[in-house]
C-alpha positions as CSV (number, residue, x, y, z in Angstrom):
1,M,0.0,0.2,0.2
2,G,1.6,3.2,-0.9
3,R,1.2,6.8,0.0
4,G,-1.9,8.3,-0.4
5,A,-4.0,5.4,0.5
6,N,-6.3,5.6,3.0
7,P,-6.2,2.4,5.0
8,K,-9.3,1.9,7.8
9,Q,-8.8,3.7,10.7
10,R,-9.8,3.3,14.0
11,L,-12.8,5.7,15.4
12,S,-12.2,5.1,19.0
13,A,3.0,17.9,26.0
14,P,4.6,17.8,28.7
15,E,3.5,21.1,26.8
16,S,0.0,22.7,28.0
17,E,-1.1,24.7,30.4
18,P,-0.7,24.9,33.8
19,A,-3.6,22.5,35.6
20,A,-6.4,23.9,37.8
21,P,-8.8,21.8,39.5
22,A,-11.0,19.3,37.5
23,E,-14.3,20.1,36.6
24,P,-17.6,19.5,38.7
25,P,-19.1,16.1,37.9
26,G,-22.1,16.5,35.5
27,R,-22.7,15.9,32.0
28,P,-20.9,18.4,29.8
29,Q,-23.0,21.0,27.4
30,P,-23.1,21.2,23.6
31,A,-20.5,23.4,22.5
32,A,-20.9,25.8,20.4
33,A,-21.1,25.8,16.6
34,D,-17.4,26.4,15.4
35,P,-17.3,29.7,13.2
36,H,-14.6,28.7,11.0
37,P,-15.5,25.0,9.7
38,P,-12.3,22.6,9.2
39,P,-11.1,21.1,5.9
40,P,-13.2,17.6,6.1
41,R,-11.1,14.9,7.5
42,P,-10.2,11.6,6.1
43,R,-13.5,9.2,5.9
44,P,-13.7,6.3,7.9
45,S,-14.9,3.4,6.6
46,P,-18.1,1.6,7.4
47,R,-17.0,-0.6,10.4
48,E,-16.1,2.3,12.0
49,G,-19.5,3.3,13.1
50,G,-20.8,2.1,17.0
51,S,-20.6,2.4,20.5
52,V,-17.8,1.3,22.5
53,P,-17.7,-2.0,23.9
54,S,-17.9,-3.0,27.9
55,L,-14.1,-4.4,28.9
56,L,-16.0,-7.5,29.9
57,P,-18.1,-9.6,27.7
58,A,-22.0,-9.4,29.0
59,P,-23.0,-12.5,31.2
60,V,-25.3,-15.3,29.6
61,P,-26.5,-18.0,31.6
62,G,-24.0,-20.7,32.3
63,W,-21.4,-18.4,31.4
64,R,-18.1,-17.6,33.0
65,C,-15.3,-15.3,32.2
66,P,-12.9,-17.1,30.4
67,G,-9.6,-16.9,31.9
68,L,-10.7,-16.3,36.0
69,A,-11.3,-18.2,38.4
70,P,-14.9,-19.5,39.7
71,G,-16.1,-16.8,41.6
72,A,-14.5,-13.9,40.2
73,C,-17.1,-13.1,37.7
74,A,-19.5,-12.5,40.6
75,A,-16.9,-10.8,42.3
76,L,-16.3,-8.3,39.8
77,R,-20.1,-7.7,39.2
78,S,-20.0,-6.5,43.0
79,V,-17.8,-4.3,41.7
80,R,-19.9,-3.2,39.5
81,R,-22.5,-2.9,41.8
82,S,-19.9,0.0,43.6
83,L,-20.0,1.7,41.0
84,S,-21.5,4.7,39.5
85,P,-24.2,3.9,36.5
86,G,-21.8,5.4,33.5
87,T,-18.4,3.2,34.7
88,R,-20.7,0.5,35.4
89,E,-21.5,0.9,31.3
90,L,-17.6,0.5,31.1
91,L,-17.9,-2.9,32.9
92,L,-21.3,-5.0,31.6
93,P,-22.5,-3.3,28.3
94,C,-25.9,-2.4,27.3
95,P,-27.6,-2.5,24.4
96,G,-26.7,0.9,21.7
97,P,-26.9,2.3,18.5
98,T,-25.3,0.5,15.6
99,A,-23.5,1.7,13.0
100,P,-25.0,2.1,9.9
101,E,-24.9,0.0,7.1
102,G,-23.1,2.7,4.9
103,P,-19.7,5.6,5.2
104,D,-20.6,8.0,7.5
105,P,-17.8,10.4,8.2
106,D,-19.4,11.5,11.3
107,V,-19.8,8.6,12.9
108,A,-16.6,6.6,15.0
109,R,-16.0,3.4,15.3
110,P,-16.1,1.0,18.7
111,F,-12.5,-0.6,19.9
112,P,-11.8,-3.6,18.2
113,A,-13.6,-6.8,19.2
114,L,-11.8,-8.5,22.6
115,A,-10.0,-11.9,22.3
116,P,-10.8,-14.2,24.8
117,V,-7.9,-14.5,28.1
118,P,-5.6,-16.8,28.3
119,K,-6.6,-20.4,30.3
120,A,-5.8,-19.5,34.2
121,R,-2.8,-21.1,35.1
122,D,-3.2,-24.4,35.9
123,A,-3.5,-25.0,40.2
124,S,-0.4,-28.5,39.7
125,D,1.7,-25.2,38.3
126,P,4.6,-23.7,39.6
127,P,3.5,-20.2,41.1
128,P,5.4,-17.2,39.6
129,P,7.5,-15.0,41.8
130,P,5.2,-12.1,43.4
131,C,4.6,-9.5,40.8
132,E,6.7,-11.0,38.4
133,T,5.9,-10.3,35.0
134,S,5.8,-13.5,32.7
135,P,8.1,-13.1,30.4
136,G,5.6,-14.9,27.0
137,T,6.7,-16.2,24.2
138,S,8.0,-14.0,21.2
139,R,8.1,-14.3,17.7
140,S,12.2,-14.3,17.7
141,S,12.7,-17.3,20.1
142,Q,9.8,-19.3,18.4
143,G,11.9,-22.2,17.3
144,A,15.0,-21.2,18.7
145,G,16.4,-24.2,19.7
146,D,15.2,-25.9,15.6
147,R,17.6,-25.4,13.2
148,G,15.8,-27.1,11.3
149,Q,13.5,-23.8,11.3
150,S,13.1,-21.4,8.8
151,R,14.2,-17.8,10.4
152,P,10.6,-15.7,10.5
153,D,10.1,-13.2,7.4
154,P,11.6,-9.5,8.7
155,R,7.9,-8.3,6.7
156,S,6.1,-9.8,8.7
157,T,7.5,-9.6,11.7
158,M,7.3,-5.5,11.2
159,S,4.0,-5.7,10.6
160,A,3.4,-7.7,13.9
161,L,5.6,-5.3,15.9
162,L,2.7,-2.2,14.0
163,K,-0.2,-4.0,14.9
164,S,1.3,-5.0,19.1
165,L,2.2,-1.1,19.0
166,V,-1.8,-0.3,17.8
167,G,-3.2,-2.5,19.8
168,A,-0.9,-1.3,23.2
169,S,-2.6,1.9,21.9
170,E,-5.9,0.9,22.3
171,K,-5.9,-1.1,25.6
172,S,-3.6,2.5,26.7
173,A,-7.0,4.0,24.8
174,R,-9.6,2.2,27.1
175,I,-7.4,2.6,30.8
176,A,-7.9,6.5,29.9
177,Q,-11.4,6.3,29.3
178,L,-12.2,4.4,32.6
179,C,-10.1,6.3,34.8
180,R,-11.5,9.5,33.4
181,Q,-15.0,8.4,33.9
182,E,-15.2,8.3,37.6
183,E,-14.7,11.0,39.4
184,A,-14.1,10.0,42.9
185,L,-11.8,7.1,41.3
186,F,-9.8,9.8,39.6
187,Q,-9.2,12.0,42.3
188,L,-7.3,9.3,43.8
189,L,-4.8,8.3,41.1
190,I,-3.3,12.3,40.6
191,E,0.4,12.8,41.9
192,E,2.3,15.9,41.1
193,K,5.5,15.7,39.8
194,T,8.9,16.8,41.8
195,G,12.9,17.7,40.9
196,T,14.0,16.5,37.6
197,D,10.6,14.4,36.3
198,K,8.8,18.4,36.7
199,N,8.6,20.0,33.3
200,K,10.2,23.6,34.1
201,K,7.4,25.0,32.2
202,F,4.9,24.9,34.6
203,V,4.6,25.8,38.1
204,Q,2.8,22.8,39.1
205,D,3.5,19.8,36.7
206,F,1.3,16.2,37.5
207,K,1.2,12.4,36.5
208,T,-2.0,10.2,37.1
209,L,-1.3,6.8,37.8
210,A,-3.2,6.2,34.4
211,D,-0.3,7.6,32.8
212,V,2.3,5.2,34.7
213,L,-0.1,2.1,34.1
214,I,0.0,3.1,30.3
215,Q,3.3,3.1,30.4
216,E,3.7,0.3,31.6
217,V,1.0,-1.8,30.1
218,I,2.9,-0.7,26.8
219,K,6.1,-1.5,27.7
220,H,5.3,-5.5,29.5
221,D,3.0,-6.0,26.1
222,V,5.4,-4.7,23.7
223,G,8.2,-6.2,25.5
224,K,6.4,-9.7,25.9
225,E,5.8,-10.2,22.7
226,F,9.2,-8.5,21.3
227,P,11.8,-9.4,24.0
228,E,14.5,-7.5,22.0
229,L,13.1,-4.2,22.6
230,H,13.4,-4.8,26.4
231,G,15.7,-1.7,28.0
232,H,14.7,0.2,25.2
233,I,11.3,0.7,25.4
234,C,11.0,4.4,27.8
235,G,8.0,7.0,28.2
236,E,7.9,10.2,30.3
237,E,6.5,8.8,33.4
238,S,9.0,7.6,36.5
239,N,6.9,4.1,37.1
240,K,7.3,5.2,41.0
241,F,3.8,6.3,42.0
242,E,3.2,7.6,46.3
243,N,-0.3,7.3,47.8
244,S,-2.4,9.3,50.6
245,L,-0.3,7.3,53.2
246,G,3.1,8.0,51.9
247,E,3.9,4.6,51.0
248,T,6.1,4.7,47.1
249,L,5.3,1.6,45.3
250,V,6.8,1.0,41.8
251,V,3.5,0.8,39.4
252,Q,4.0,-2.4,37.0
253,V,2.2,-5.0,35.4
254,C,2.0,-8.2,36.9
255,A,2.1,-12.3,36.2
256,T,-1.8,-12.5,36.7
257,Q,-4.9,-10.6,36.9
258,R,-5.4,-10.9,40.8
259,D,-1.4,-10.1,41.5
260,T,-1.7,-6.6,39.5
261,A,-5.4,-6.2,41.8
262,S,-2.7,-6.8,45.2
263,L,-0.3,-4.6,44.0
264,L,-3.2,-1.8,42.9
265,F,-5.3,-2.1,46.0
266,K,-2.2,-0.8,48.3
267,I,-1.7,2.3,45.4
268,L,-5.3,3.0,44.8
269,D,-5.5,3.9,49.5
270,R,-6.9,-0.1,50.1
271,N,-9.6,0.9,47.5
272,Q,-10.3,-3.0,46.4
273,P,-13.1,-2.0,43.5
274,A,-10.8,0.4,41.9
275,A,-7.7,-2.0,41.7
276,E,-9.9,-4.8,40.7
277,L,-11.4,-2.7,37.7
278,L,-8.5,-0.7,37.0
279,A,-6.8,-5.2,37.0
280,A,-9.1,-6.4,34.6
281,A,-9.0,-3.4,32.4
282,I,-5.2,-4.0,32.6
283,H,-4.8,-7.8,31.7
284,Q,-7.6,-7.9,29.1
285,E,-6.9,-8.8,25.4
286,V,-7.3,-6.6,22.4
287,A,-8.0,-8.4,19.4
288,L,-8.0,-6.0,16.5
289,Q,-9.6,-6.2,13.6
290,D,-8.1,-3.8,11.0
291,P,-6.7,-5.7,8.0
292,A,-5.1,-2.6,6.5
293,L,-2.3,-3.3,9.5
294,D,-1.4,-6.7,7.7
295,T,-0.5,-5.2,4.7
296,V,2.9,-3.6,5.9
297,G,5.7,-5.3,4.0
298,L,8.7,-3.1,5.6
299,A,11.7,-5.2,6.1
300,I,12.9,-3.0,9.6
301,P,14.5,-5.6,12.2
302,P,12.8,-4.7,15.9
303,E,16.6,-4.9,17.3
304,R,17.4,-2.8,15.2
305,L,14.3,-0.2,17.1
306,A,13.7,1.6,19.7
307,I,10.6,3.2,21.9
308,W,9.4,6.1,23.1
309,I,6.1,6.0,25.1
310,D,4.3,9.2,26.0
311,P,0.9,7.6,27.5
312,I,-1.2,11.1,28.6
313,D,-0.2,14.1,26.5
314,S,-1.7,16.8,27.9
315,T,-2.0,15.9,31.4
316,N,-3.4,19.4,32.2
317,Q,-5.8,18.8,30.0
318,Y,-6.7,15.1,30.8
319,I,-6.8,16.3,34.7
320,R,-9.7,19.5,34.2
321,G,-11.3,17.2,32.5
322,Q,-13.6,19.5,29.6
323,A,-14.9,17.6,27.0
324,S,-17.7,20.7,25.5
325,V,-15.0,23.0,24.5
326,A,-16.0,24.5,21.2
327,P,-12.9,24.2,17.9
328,V,-12.2,27.2,16.0
329,G,-11.1,26.2,12.5
330,G,-11.1,22.9,13.4
331,I,-8.6,22.7,16.3
332,C,-10.3,22.5,19.8
333,P,-8.2,25.0,22.3
334,S,-7.9,22.9,24.9
335,G,-10.2,19.8,27.0
336,L,-9.2,16.1,26.2
337,R,-9.6,16.5,22.8
338,S,-5.7,17.1,23.4
339,A,-5.4,13.9,25.6
340,L,-3.3,11.8,23.8
341,V,-1.5,8.3,23.3
342,L,1.9,8.8,21.8
343,I,4.2,5.5,20.5
344,G,6.8,6.1,18.1
345,A,9.6,4.1,17.2
346,Y,13.1,5.1,16.5
347,D,16.2,3.7,14.6
348,R,18.9,3.3,17.4
349,S,21.4,4.2,15.2
350,S,20.6,7.1,13.4
351,G,17.8,8.3,15.1
352,D,15.6,8.5,12.6
353,P,11.4,8.3,13.7
354,V,10.4,4.9,12.1
355,L,6.8,4.3,12.9
356,G,4.3,6.1,15.0
357,V,0.9,5.3,16.0
358,I,-1.5,8.1,17.5
359,N,-4.7,7.5,19.5
360,E,-6.9,10.0,20.2
361,P,-8.8,8.1,23.7
362,F,-11.6,11.0,23.3
363,F,-12.1,11.8,20.0
364,R,-16.0,12.1,20.7
365,E,-18.9,11.6,23.1
366,D,-21.8,9.6,22.1
367,P,-24.3,11.8,23.3
368,V,-26.8,9.0,24.3
369,T,-24.2,6.6,26.6
370,H,-21.7,9.5,27.0
371,R,-18.9,6.3,26.3
372,W,-15.9,8.3,25.0
373,Q,-15.2,6.7,21.6
374,G,-11.7,7.0,19.8
375,V,-9.5,7.0,16.8
376,Y,-6.4,5.7,16.2
377,H,-3.9,7.1,13.5
378,W,-0.4,5.0,12.1
379,G,2.7,6.0,9.8
380,V,5.7,3.9,8.8
381,S,8.5,5.5,7.0
382,Y,11.9,3.5,6.0
383,Q,14.8,3.8,3.6
384,G,11.9,5.6,1.0
385,T,8.8,3.4,2.0
386,S,6.1,5.0,3.5
387,L,3.1,3.7,4.7
388,C,-0.1,5.7,6.6
389,S,-3.6,5.4,7.9
390,L,-4.3,8.9,6.3
391,S,-3.8,11.0,3.2
392,R,-1.7,13.5,3.0
393,P,-3.7,16.9,3.4
394,P,-3.5,19.1,-0.1
395,L,-1.9,23.0,0.4
396,R,-4.6,25.0,1.2
397,P,-5.0,28.5,-0.3
398,E,-5.9,30.3,3.1
399,P,-3.5,28.6,5.5
400,S,-3.5,28.2,9.2
401,V,-0.2,27.8,11.8
402,V,-1.2,26.6,15.6
403,L,1.4,27.6,18.1
404,S,1.5,27.0,22.6
405,R,-0.8,30.3,24.4
406,S,2.5,30.5,26.0
407,E,4.2,31.2,22.4
408,T,6.4,34.4,22.8
409,P,5.3,37.5,21.6
410,A,8.2,37.9,18.8
411,I,7.6,34.7,17.3
412,Q,3.4,35.7,16.9
413,R,4.3,38.5,15.7
414,A,6.4,38.2,12.6
415,L,4.2,34.9,11.9
416,R,0.7,37.4,12.2
417,P,0.9,38.9,9.2
418,L,1.4,35.3,7.1
419,Y,-1.5,34.3,9.0
420,G,-3.9,37.2,10.0
421,E,-7.0,35.8,12.3
422,R,-5.8,31.7,10.7
423,L,-3.0,32.4,13.8
424,R,-4.4,28.8,16.4
425,F,-3.7,28.4,19.9
426,A,-4.4,25.0,21.7
427,S,-2.7,22.7,24.5
428,G,-0.9,19.6,23.9
429,A,2.6,19.6,22.2
430,G,0.8,15.8,20.4
431,Y,-2.5,17.6,19.9
432,K,-0.6,20.6,17.3
433,M,1.4,17.9,16.0
434,L,-1.9,15.6,15.1
435,C,-3.2,19.0,13.0
436,V,-0.8,19.9,11.0
437,I,-1.2,15.5,10.3
438,L,-4.6,16.2,9.6
439,G,-4.6,19.2,7.7
440,L,-5.9,21.5,10.5
441,A,-2.6,24.1,9.8
442,E,0.0,23.9,7.5
443,A,2.7,24.0,10.6
444,Y,3.3,24.2,14.6
445,V,5.9,26.5,15.8
446,L,7.8,26.2,18.8
447,S,10.4,28.5,19.6
448,E,11.0,26.7,23.5
449,G,12.6,23.6,24.7
450,S,9.3,22.6,26.2
451,T,8.9,19.5,24.2
452,F,10.3,15.9,24.7
453,K,11.5,13.3,22.5
454,W,8.1,10.8,23.9
455,D,6.3,14.1,22.4
456,S,7.5,14.3,19.1
457,C,8.5,10.9,17.9
458,A,4.8,9.6,16.7
459,P,4.2,12.2,15.1
460,H,7.3,12.9,13.4
461,A,7.4,9.3,12.2
462,I,3.3,10.0,10.7
463,L,4.9,13.5,9.2
464,R,7.2,11.5,7.5
465,A,5.7,8.8,6.1
466,L,3.0,11.3,5.0
467,G,5.7,13.4,3.4
468,G,6.4,16.3,5.6
469,G,8.5,17.0,8.9
470,M,9.6,17.8,11.7
471,V,12.5,20.0,12.3
472,D,14.8,22.1,15.2
473,L,13.9,25.4,14.7
474,E,17.1,26.6,16.2
475,A,19.4,24.5,13.8
476,A,17.6,25.2,10.8
477,L,17.2,29.0,11.2
478,Q,21.2,28.7,11.2
479,A,21.0,26.8,8.2
480,W,18.9,29.1,6.8
481,R,20.5,32.4,7.4
482,A,24.0,30.1,6.1
483,G,22.2,29.8,2.4
484,Q,21.1,26.2,3.1
485,R,18.1,24.9,1.5
486,G,18.3,21.7,1.1
487,A,17.9,19.3,3.7
488,L,17.7,20.7,6.9
489,P,18.4,20.0,10.6
490,E,14.8,17.7,11.4
491,L,14.9,16.2,15.2
492,T,16.6,13.0,16.4
493,Y,15.6,11.0,19.3
494,S,18.7,8.3,20.1
495,Q,20.6,11.5,21.3
496,P,20.3,12.9,25.0
497,A,21.0,16.5,25.4
498,G,24.6,17.0,26.9
499,G,24.3,18.6,30.9
500,A,21.7,18.6,31.2
501,V,19.8,16.6,34.0
502,G,16.5,14.3,34.5
503,A,13.4,14.5,32.0
504,E,15.4,18.3,30.4
505,R,18.5,15.5,28.7
506,W,15.4,14.3,26.8
507,A,14.1,17.8,25.4
508,N,13.8,20.1,22.5
509,R,15.6,22.2,23.2
510,G,15.9,24.1,19.9
511,G,12.4,24.3,19.3
512,L,10.6,22.8,16.5
513,V,8.9,23.1,13.2
514,A,6.5,20.2,12.7
515,F,5.4,21.0,9.0
516,M,3.5,19.3,6.3
517,H,4.7,20.3,3.1
518,R,8.0,21.8,2.6
519,E,7.3,25.2,0.7
520,H,5.1,26.4,4.0
521,L,8.6,25.2,6.0
522,D,10.2,27.7,3.4
523,V,8.0,30.2,4.5
524,V,8.0,30.2,7.9
525,L,11.7,29.7,7.9
526,A,12.2,32.6,5.8
527,T,10.2,35.1,7.9
528,L,11.6,33.9,11.0
529,A,15.3,34.3,10.1
530,T,14.6,38.1,9.3
531,A,12.5,39.0,12.1
532,A,13.8,40.1,15.7
533,L,13.8,37.3,17.8
């Protein structure tokens, strides 16, 4: 499948504003109409309609959850009764509207069907050490001791890796939705970052248990299938979390759902229903139903790759939980729409981004069930071959640029003559990059070093797959002023910044410009190169 193809896609930083108290519970009011309608987004396929299914299948007479011990279903139903009606819908479904038969660009499709959970360990099996991750079986290890078997096709391995990352993003989106659904539960999950983990841009910077859980789920699930990536799957968050009792605990995915629930019980201040609810989501398998993922035929050995994870980009907007922010020109200035799951793979040697997955867990709220529906996007770019789930957006006669609200007045003054009223503002670095990917803006310009490798790796890979890119703004301006008009220095992902500590080692210190069309990048650089910045 070549560039420009539009295969079926699922409808399902540390850069945002300072955090504010979460919105009071209650149903959001409908957003006001957008006075500047956006360009049309790529049309989804017919199978992308419907409501979001629950985390667990509906009980039927004589039914027992596959892979769960006897009595576990009754325990889960007990958990269900202790939760609000909205959260119950995520555990056990009720009939909802079905998708129309034909394509509809305004209908989001549900999360893919859930595969049966593997058979529970037999009582005669030796128990694993407490909270130790099961090693599993990978494609690379199958048949390793049998010299008569041929090695797996690298192209099928790459397809499997992409599906693994997409599947991990889907499970992550469910966890993000689940944690956000129950306000009382959500308040247990927030912790303020301090020291070298803190983004210096913010007076207060937060992480949530959802951030840490998602990061550890991705590490566990992908690392289990591809052990050659162990030690090369890195994320934004520390996996240490302090509960209200002052206990510092290490968050990880355990070998069994019961062990994970036991660990979460300690982290969540002995809240058993919340612990069991999250453990069920963590250990449920996701079965993807996206044939386009099987068409990826690039031969990229996984041992040449490493992965950056931003489990929830725009965490502060995720904490605020605003669902009814009106878009301007198709771009939401703030709110849950800017909270994304970002997973990017890069070449360990060159540092170039190779593969990206962006998941939007809060793409649309179902007006009937008030459950969230989401969408994912992916792109691969390697050695001149590019594949993507999206089509490349065309150049528009009236371009726009998206900025952070904290962007310097000098940059805003320099760009205003180019864009006039089409100077847009939004929260979340990943979301602003996604706006460029979707053609809602021609460029995202950031003059400060307030984004990080985990913010930009996944969007950068998708931009490259569509013919765009992401340059280091400071280095690109130096090259432009020196007369360089060819290839400009793009961001890379394998080397830490010298002289920095903590999270700052992985900051994009020179700022950046994300772009889709090189012509537009040239206009931005020519303007900024002569401006008094």
